[in-house]
C-alpha positions in Angstrom: 5.9 -7.8 -18.0 4.5 -6.2 -14.9 4.4 -2.4 -14.6 4.3 -0.6 -11.2 3.7 3.1 -10.7 4.7 4.8 -7.5 2.6 7.9 -7.8 3.4 11.2 -6.1 6.7 9.8 -4.8 8.0 13.4 -4.5 5.0 14.4 -2.2 4.0 11.2 -0.4 7.2 9.6 0.8 7.4 10.9 4.3 8.6 7.7 5.9 10.5 6.2 3.0 7.3 4.6 1.7 8.7 4.3 -1.8 10.9 1.5 -0.5 7.8 -0.7 -0.6 7.4 -0.3 -4.4 11.2 -1.0 -4.8 10.9 -4.1 -2.6 8.0 -5.4 -4.6 9.8 -4.8 -7.9 12.9 -6.5 -6.6 11.2 -9.7 -5.5 9.1 -9.8 -8.7 12.4 -9.8 -10.7 13.7 -12.6 -8.5 10.8 -14.7 -9.8 12.0 -14.1 -13.4 9.4 -11.5 -14.2 10.3 -8.4 -16.2 9.3 -5.4 -14.2 9.1 -1.6 -14.9 8.9 0.7 -11.9 7.9 4.2 -12.8 8.1 7.1 -10.3 5.3 9.6 -11.1 5.7 13.0 -9.6 3.1 15.6 -8.8 1.8 17.1 -12.1 2.9 14.2 -14.2 0.1 12.6 -16.3 -1.0 9.2 -14.9 -2.3 6.6 -17.3 -3.8 4.0 -14.9 -4.5 1.6 -17.8 -0.7 1.1 -18.3 -0.1 -0.3 -14.8 -0.7 -3.6 -13.0 0.1 -2.0 -9.6 -0.3 1.5 -8.2 1.5 2.4 -4.9 1.0 5.6 -3.0 2.6 6.5 0.3 2.2 9.0 3.1 3.0 12.7 3.4 2.5 15.9 5.3 -1.0 17.3 5.5 0.0 20.0 3.1 1.4 17.5 0.6 -1.6 15.3 0.9 -3.8 18.3 0.0 -1.7 18.9 -3.1 -2.0 15.3 -4.1 -5.8 15.4 -3.6 -6.1 18.4 -5.9 -4.3 16.4 -8.6 -5.8 13.0 -8.1 -9.4 14.2 -8.2 -9.2 14.5 -12.0 -8.5 10.7 -12.1 -11.6 9.6 -10.2 -13.3 7.8 -13.1 -9.9 6.3 -14.2 -9.4 4.9 -10.7 -12.9 3.5 -10.6 -12.3 1.8 -13.9 -8.9 0.6 -12.8 -10.4 -1.1 -9.7 -13.3 -2.6 -11.7 -10.8 -4.3 -14.0 -8.8 -5.9 -11.2 -5.9 -3.4 -11.0 -3.8 -3.6 -7.8 -3.4 -0.6 -5.5 -1.7 -0.1 -2.2 -2.3 3.1 -0.3 -0.2 3.4 2.9 -0.2 6.0 5.6 -2.5 9.0 5.4 -3.0 8.5 1.6 -5.8 6.2 2.7 -7.7 9.5 3.2 -7.7 10.2 -0.5 -10.1 7.4 -1.1 -13.0 8.2 1.3 -16.2 10.1 0.9 -14.7 13.5 1.3 -12.3 12.9 -1.6 -12.4 10.3 -4.4 -15.4 8.5 -2.9 -14.0 5.1 -3.9 -14.8 3.8 -0.4 -17.6 4.6 2.0 -15.8 6.1 4.9 -15.4 9.5 6.4 -12.2 11.0 7.8 -12.3 13.1 10.9 -9.4 15.0 12.6 -9.3 14.8 16.3 -6.9 16.9 18.3 -4.6 14.0 19.3 -2.6 12.0 16.8 -2.6 8.2 16.6 1.0 7.0 17.1 2.3 3.6 17.9 3.1 0.0 16.8 0.3 -2.2 15.5 0.0 -5.9 15.0 -2.9 -6.7 12.7 -4.7 -9.9 12.0 -6.0 -10.4 8.5 -7.9 -13.1 6.6 -5.1 -13.3 4.0 -2.8 -15.6 6.0 -2.2 -17.0 9.5 0.5 -14.6 10.7 -0.1 -10.9 11.7 1.0 -7.9 9.8 3.2 -5.6 11.9 3.8 -1.9 11.4 3.7 1.6 12.8 1.1 4.3 12.6 1.5 8.1 13.0 -1.5 10.1 11.7 -4.0 12.6 12.8 -6.9 11.6 10.6 -9.3 8.8 11.7 -11.7 6.9 9.4 -15.0 5.7 10.7 -14.3 2.0 10.1 -12.9 -0.6 12.5 -10.5 -2.2 10.0 -6.8 -1.5 10.3 -6.4 -2.7 6.7 -9.2 -2.3 4.2 -9.2 -5.1 1.5 -11.5 -4.8 -1.5 -10.7 -6.7 -4.6 -7.1 -5.9 -5.4 -7.1 -2.7 -3.4 -5.4 -2.5 0.0 -5.5 0.6 2.1 -3.9 1.0 5.5 -2.6 3.7 7.9 0.5 1.6 8.4 3.6 3.5 7.3 7.2 3.0 6.4 8.6 -0.4 5.4 5.2 -2.2 5.2 6.3 -4.8 2.6 9.9 -5.0 3.8 8.8 -5.9 7.3 6.1 -8.3 6.2 7.3 -10.9 3.8 4.1 -12.9 3.9 2.2 -9.9 2.7 4.7 -9.3 -0.1 4.6 -13.0 -1.1 0.8 -12.9 -1.1 0.7 -9.9 -3.4 3.3 -11.3 -5.8 1.6 -14.7 -6.1 -1.7 -13.0 -6.8 -0.2 -10.6 -9.4 1.6 -13.4 -11.2 -1.6 -15.5 -11.2 -3.8 -12.8 -12.5 -1.4 -11.6 -15.2 -0.9 -15.3 -16.3 2.8 -15.0 -15.7 4.8 -18.3 -16.2 7.2 -17.1 -13.5 7.6 -19.0 -10.2 6.9 -17.0 -7.0 8.9 -19.6 -5.0 12.1 -18.1 -6.4 11.7 -15.0 -4.4 14.0 -15.0 -1.4 12.7 -13.3 1.8 15.5 -14.3 4.1 16.3 -10.8 5.3 12.7 -9.8 5.5 11.9 -12.9 7.6 14.7 -11.9 10.0 13.3 -8.3 10.2 9.8 -9.7 10.8 10.9 -12.0 13.6 13.0 -9.2 15.3 10.1 -6.8 15.2 7.5 -9.4 16.2 9.5 -10.4 19.2 9.1 -6.9 20.7 6.1 -6.1 22.9 3.4 -5.3 20.3 0.3 -5.1 22.4 -2.1 -3.4 20.0 -3.4 -6.5 18.3 -6.5 -5.6 16.2 -8.5 -7.8 13.9 -8.9 -6.3 10.4 
């Protein structure tokens, strides 16, 4: 069994980000794996040790501040979770929760320039030979060049919305790694990404000029 927690889904779901957790659970079930997807709201107790995957989406600046107030009490739990190989995806401005001015899990600082960063992105990563496509809309800026931060089983990106739905290679990569590391007998090849592949090709065929190496 694989357990996924979508934390602060009531606060940090500004662009329908929770659909990523649903898509991940759906395709894991296609492999034959039993999956529990819990939606954990602001104020609910989070037991990180219970979960294989934590997903956290984006929100308004006010909602992000509320989430920060709550998540700070879990700093040691998150450090332990990461050290033991737990999976985490932080999408959108929730990436700002993990820097030096917040949880201090990662060594980056967030600044807030006057202008927002808005636009399509096409990101190269070392994970596979196709780019990750997405959209950004945020005011905060981290002092690192990467568009996607990869560290162990943690992945953080300012990319918002249907990150996993639009990028089937990324979803497949995560599922294969999760099944391998949980010693699951299920076959990742049973997951069907037909619709996601069409969505990817449609989006990829548009003029995405902002190609950045992660």
